[in-house]
C-alpha positions in Angstrom: 0.4 -0.3 0.0 1.1 3.5 -0.6 0.7 5.7 2.5 1.5 9.1 2.4 2.8 10.5 6.3 1.8 14.5 6.5 3.0 17.1 9.5 1.2 20.0 8.1 2.9 23.6 9.4 1.3 27.3 9.5 3.5 27.4 6.1 5.3 24.5 5.8 3.7 20.8 4.6 6.4 18.1 5.4 5.4 14.2 4.0 7.6 11.0 2.9 5.5 8.3 1.0 6.2 4.5 1.8 5.3 1.8 1.0 3.5 -0.8 3.5 4.1 -3.0 5.1 7.9 -2.9 3.7 8.2 -0.3 5.4 10.4 1.5 2.2 10.2 5.0 2.5 9.3 6.2 -1.8 10.0 9.8 -1.4 10.0 12.6 1.2 10.5 16.4 1.0 8.9 19.6 2.1 7.5 23.0 0.9 8.4 25.7 2.6 7.2 29.6 2.7 3.3 28.6 1.5 1.3 31.7 1.5 4.9 33.8 1.7 7.0 35.5 -0.8 9.4 32.6 -1.9 7.5 29.8 -2.2 9.2 27.1 -3.0 9.6 23.0 -2.2 12.0 19.9 -2.3 11.5 16.1 -3.1 14.3 13.7 -2.5 13.6 10.7 -5.4 16.5 7.5 -5.6 18.9 9.5 -3.6 18.8 13.2 -5.5 16.8 16.0 -4.7 15.1 18.5 -6.6 14.3 22.1 -5.8 12.1 24.4 -7.4 10.9 27.7 -6.6 6.9 28.5 -7.5 4.5 30.2 -5.6 1.9 29.0 -3.2 -1.1 30.0 -2.6 -2.2 28.1 0.9 -1.8 24.1 1.3 -4.4 23.0 -1.5 -1.6 24.3 -4.1 0.8 22.2 -2.7 -0.9 19.4 -2.2 -1.8 19.6 -6.1 1.5 20.4 -7.0 2.8 16.9 -4.8 0.0 14.7 -6.0 1.2 16.1 -9.9 5.0 15.5 -9.1 4.6 12.1 -8.2 2.7 11.7 -10.8 5.3 13.1 -13.4 7.7 11.1 -11.6 5.8 7.5 -11.8 6.1 6.9 -8.4 1.7 7.3 -9.4 -0.1 6.9 -12.0 -3.4 8.5 -10.8 -4.2 10.3 -7.7 -6.1 6.6 -6.9 -3.1 5.2 -6.4 -2.6 6.4 -3.4 -4.1 4.6 -0.7 -4.4 6.5 2.6 -3.0 10.1 4.4 -1.7 9.9 7.7 -1.8 13.8 9.2 0.3 14.4 12.2 -2.4 16.5 14.7 -0.3 17.7 17.7 -3.8 17.9 20.2 -6.2 15.3 20.8 -7.1 16.3 24.3 -8.3 13.3 26.7 -11.1 12.3 23.8 -8.4 10.5 21.4 -6.7 7.5 22.3 -5.3 6.2 19.3 -5.0 7.0 15.8 -8.9 7.8 14.3 -9.9 7.8 10.5 -10.7 10.9 10.1 -14.6 12.1 9.9 -16.5 15.2 9.8 -17.5 14.4 13.1 -13.3 13.7 13.9 -12.2 17.2 12.1 -14.8 19.0 14.3 -12.8 17.7 17.4 -10.1 18.8 15.7 -11.3 22.2 15.5 -12.7 22.4 18.8 -9.2 21.3 20.6 -7.4 24.5 18.9 -7.6 26.6 22.3 -5.7 23.8 23.5 -2.6 23.1 20.5 -3.5 26.8 19.4 0.1 26.7 17.5 -0.7 23.7 16.3 -3.6 22.5 15.1 -4.8 25.1 12.9 -2.4 24.2 11.0 -2.5 20.3 11.0 -6.4 20.8 10.1 -5.9 23.0 7.1 -3.4 20.2 6.1 -6.2 17.8 6.6 -8.6 20.0 4.8 -6.2 20.5 1.8 -6.0 17.2 1.2 -9.7 16.6 1.6 -10.4 18.6 -1.1 -7.9 17.3 -3.6 -8.5 13.8 -2.5 -11.9 13.5 -1.3 -12.4 9.7 -1.9 -8.8 9.0 -0.3 -8.8 8.0 3.3 -7.4 10.2 5.8 -6.2 9.9 9.4 -5.0 11.7 12.9 -1.9 10.9 14.3 -2.2 12.6 17.6 1.0 13.6 19.7 -1.1 13.5 22.6 -3.1 9.9 22.6 0.0 7.7 23.5 0.3 9.7 26.7 -3.7 9.1 28.1 -3.0 5.5 29.8 -1.8 7.7 32.2 -3.8 7.8 35.7 -5.5 10.3 37.2 -2.6 10.6 39.7 -0.2 11.7 37.2 -2.0 14.1 34.5 -4.4 16.0 37.3 -2.8 19.3 38.3 -3.3 19.8 42.6 -5.6 23.4 41.0 -9.3 23.9 41.4 -10.9 20.9 40.0 -13.4 23.1 38.7 -10.5 23.6 36.3 -10.3 20.3 35.1 -13.8 19.4 34.8 -14.8 22.7 33.0 -11.6 24.0 31.5 -9.8 20.6 30.9 -6.8 21.5 32.5 -5.0 19.0 32.7 -1.2 17.0 31.5 -2.1 16.5 28.0 1.8 15.6 27.4 3.4 15.6 23.6 6.0 14.1 21.6 3.6 10.8 22.0 4.3 9.5 18.8 7.6 9.6 19.1 7.7 7.3 22.2 4.8 5.1 21.1 7.6 4.6 18.4 10.5 3.5 20.9 8.1 1.6 22.6 6.5 -0.7 19.5 10.6 -0.5 18.2 11.8 -2.1 21.8 9.6 -4.6 22.3 10.0 -5.5 18.4 14.3 -5.5 19.2 14.1 -7.4 22.9 10.7 -9.1 22.1 8.6 -8.1 24.9 7.5 -5.6 27.0 10.3 -3.8 29.4 10.8 -0.5 31.9 11.8 1.9 29.2 12.6 5.4 30.0 12.1 7.2 26.5 14.0 10.3 26.3 13.3 12.0 23.4 16.2 14.8 23.0 15.6 17.7 20.5 15.4 21.6 20.4 11.9 20.4 22.0 12.1 17.1 25.2 10.1 15.3 27.0 10.0 12.1 28.4 8.2 9.2 29.1 7.9 6.7 31.4 6.6 3.6 29.9 5.9 0.0 31.5 3.7 -2.8 29.7 4.0 -0.8 25.8 2.2 2.7 27.4 2.8 5.3 28.9 3.0 5.8 33.2 4.2 9.5 32.7 5.9 12.2 31.2 7.5 15.0 31.2 5.4 17.7 29.2 2.2 18.6 30.7 -0.6 21.2 29.4 1.0 22.3 27.0 5.0 21.6 25.8 6.3 24.5 27.5 6.3 22.1 30.8 8.8 20.0 31.7 13.1 20.3 31.7 15.1 22.4 29.7 15.3 22.8 25.8 16.3 24.7 22.7 14.3 27.9 23.3 11.5 26.3 26.6 11.9 27.5 29.9 11.1 24.3 30.6 9.2 23.8 34.9 9.5 27.7 35.9 7.0 29.0 38.8 4.3 30.4 37.3 4.0 33.9 40.1 6.7 35.1 37.2 4.5 35.8 35.1 2.6 38.4 36.5 6.0 39.6 38.2 7.5 40.2 34.6 4.2 41.9 33.3 4.6 44.6 35.8 7.8 44.9 35.2 8.0 45.1 31.7 4.7 46.4 30.2 4.0 43.0 28.8 1.3 41.1 28.2 0.9 37.6 28.8 1.0 36.6 25.4 4.5 38.4 25.5 5.5 36.9 28.4 4.4 32.8 27.3 6.2 34.4 23.5 9.6 35.3 26.2 9.2 31.5 27.7 8.6 29.6 24.7 10.7 31.2 21.8 14.2 33.1 24.1 14.6 31.0 26.8 16.3 27.8 27.8 19.8 26.9 25.6 19.3 29.8 23.8 18.9 32.4 26.9 21.4 30.0 29.7 24.4 30.0 27.0 24.4 33.0 25.2 25.1 31.4 22.5 22.5 29.6 20.6 19.1 26.7 20.7 21.9 24.7 19.2 23.5 21.9 20.9 26.5 21.9 18.5 27.2 25.1 18.8 26.7 25.4 22.9 29.1 21.7 22.7 31.9 23.1 21.2 31.0 26.1 23.4 31.7 24.3 26.3 34.2 22.2 25.3 35.5 25.0 25.1 35.3 26.4 28.7 32.4 29.2 28.4 31.7 29.7 31.0 27.8 30.6 30.5 27.7 27.5 28.1 29.3 25.2 31.2 26.8 26.4 33.2 24.3 25.8 30.6 25.0 22.5 30.0 25.1 21.3 33.8 22.1 22.6 34.2 20.1 20.9 31.0 21.9 17.7 32.1 20.8 18.7 36.4 17.0 18.8 34.6 16.6 16.0 32.8 18.1 13.4 35.1 16.3 14.8 38.0 12.9 13.6 35.6 15.1 10.4 35.1 15.6 9.4 38.7 11.6 10.6 39.6 10.5 8.1 36.4 13.1 5.2 37.5 11.6 5.0 41.2 7.8 5.8 39.2 8.7 2.6 37.3 9.8 0.5 41.1 13.0 0.6 38.4 13.8 0.7 35.0 15.2 -1.7 32.4 16.1 0.5 29.4 17.2 4.5 29.2 16.1 4.8 25.3 18.3 8.1 24.3 16.3 9.4 20.6 16.0 12.5 18.3 18.3 14.7 17.3 20.6 15.3 20.4 19.4 11.9 21.8 20.8 10.2 18.5 23.5 12.1 18.1 25.6 14.2 21.5 27.8 11.5 22.7 28.4 14.2 25.3 24.8 14.7 26.6 24.8 10.7 27.1 27.9 10.4 28.6 27.6 13.9 31.2 23.4 12.0 32.4 24.0 8.5 32.6 27.6 9.6 34.3 25.3 11.1 36.9 24.1 7.3 37.9 26.9 5.9 38.1 26.5 5.6 41.8 23.4 3.0 41.0 26.0 1.0 38.6 24.8 2.4 35.4 27.9 2.7 33.1 28.5 3.5 29.4 30.9 1.9 27.1 33.1 4.8 26.2 34.1 3.0 23.0 30.5 2.3 22.0 28.8 5.8 22.4 31.6 7.9 20.8 30.8 5.6 17.7 28.8 8.6 15.1 25.6 7.2 14.1 25.3 4.4 16.5 22.3 2.3 16.9 21.9 -0.3 19.9 23.1 -0.4 23.1 25.8 1.4 24.9 26.2 0.5 28.3 28.2 -2.2 29.7 27.6 -5.8 30.0 27.8 -5.3 33.8 25.5 -2.0 33.7 22.3 -2.4 36.4 20.6 0.0 33.4 20.7 -0.9 29.7 21.4 2.1 28.1 20.3 2.3 24.2 20.7 4.6 21.4 17.5 4.1 18.8 16.8 6.6 15.9 12.9 7.3 16.5 10.8 7.9 13.0 7.8 9.6 13.7 7.1 9.8 10.0 7.2 5.8 9.7 4.5 5.7 13.5 1.9 7.8 11.4 2.1 5.8 8.3 1.7 2.4 10.2 -1.0 3.3 12.1 -2.1 4.7 8.9 -2.0 1.8 7.8 -3.6 -0.5 10.5 -6.8 1.4 10.5 -7.2 1.1 7.2 -6.5 -2.2 6.9 -9.4 -2.5 9.7 -11.8 -0.5 7.9 -11.4 -3.0 4.5 
């Protein structure tokens, strides 16, 4: 089956076409600056990268061009050769525990959930509607970032705030990066042959940890919004909420202004004074830049605190799994983090950890907790969920 995995942003459209069940990537690419001057798209196919500048009025234009390119490249014979489209949708509230075929009711619910996901759901919905307009007969599936975390108990997802905030306004922990954490849980089960207790560490510019038991989320570090948790590239992570009205009173900023500061001007960017990119921070850290040393120490400490908490919650974990951009590529971050747990007998195999592009166990034989590097693949997870749902409906 030919399954298209889609991630629509406010001015972008990222796609990967898979052939399932073989999990083969056929073609991938991105449409950028949609609705903005200088729009263009890139397509990767057969080891080549094609870039074309074209006016993209809206996402529907992008979908038309994408489908016509797939036909012109003889990847598809017609629109009808595409079997289904899977869409990343960031927020599913507490309604969706799994991926779902998109009906009119589902579409309306995604729109209803925009106040919970104001930065992402509108764009995700635009992508869905654009594909439905061009491909009205092709099944569309919504794959929610929040869905994997819906197995958390109320003891984990409730906040200690007035209960009416939850009952009337849906104020609770939702968690994000669920598609990535679900991929890690699924892949680890395939590798090991059974479900084990896992702490999945999705470390990228945005980052979160997830405690997984029996293949299900027990707890996760992000909360009501992706701002919560530990320090990230430009996000502050957990802060005292009373800071917000205090800064507003001192600066004259609005709530939205302060939230923008916490989301886009904080985290490692603010602490390091160098960059939000871990590669730049690592270089400065190794060159003994005092701000970057402090920033890195704080970053590691905050993640280690969550690792410790989730190890306790799971009553001892079997595997710590590093994934995403930093988790997969930074041997320094992995070493500094695992060194925090030497007292527990957790040990890295330095030679394995220092290999570029490593995938697999990087801990020593006698390590009390196994440490693994495993590349995530959210696009494939979206495609697999779509494939499974469409086949179930047949």
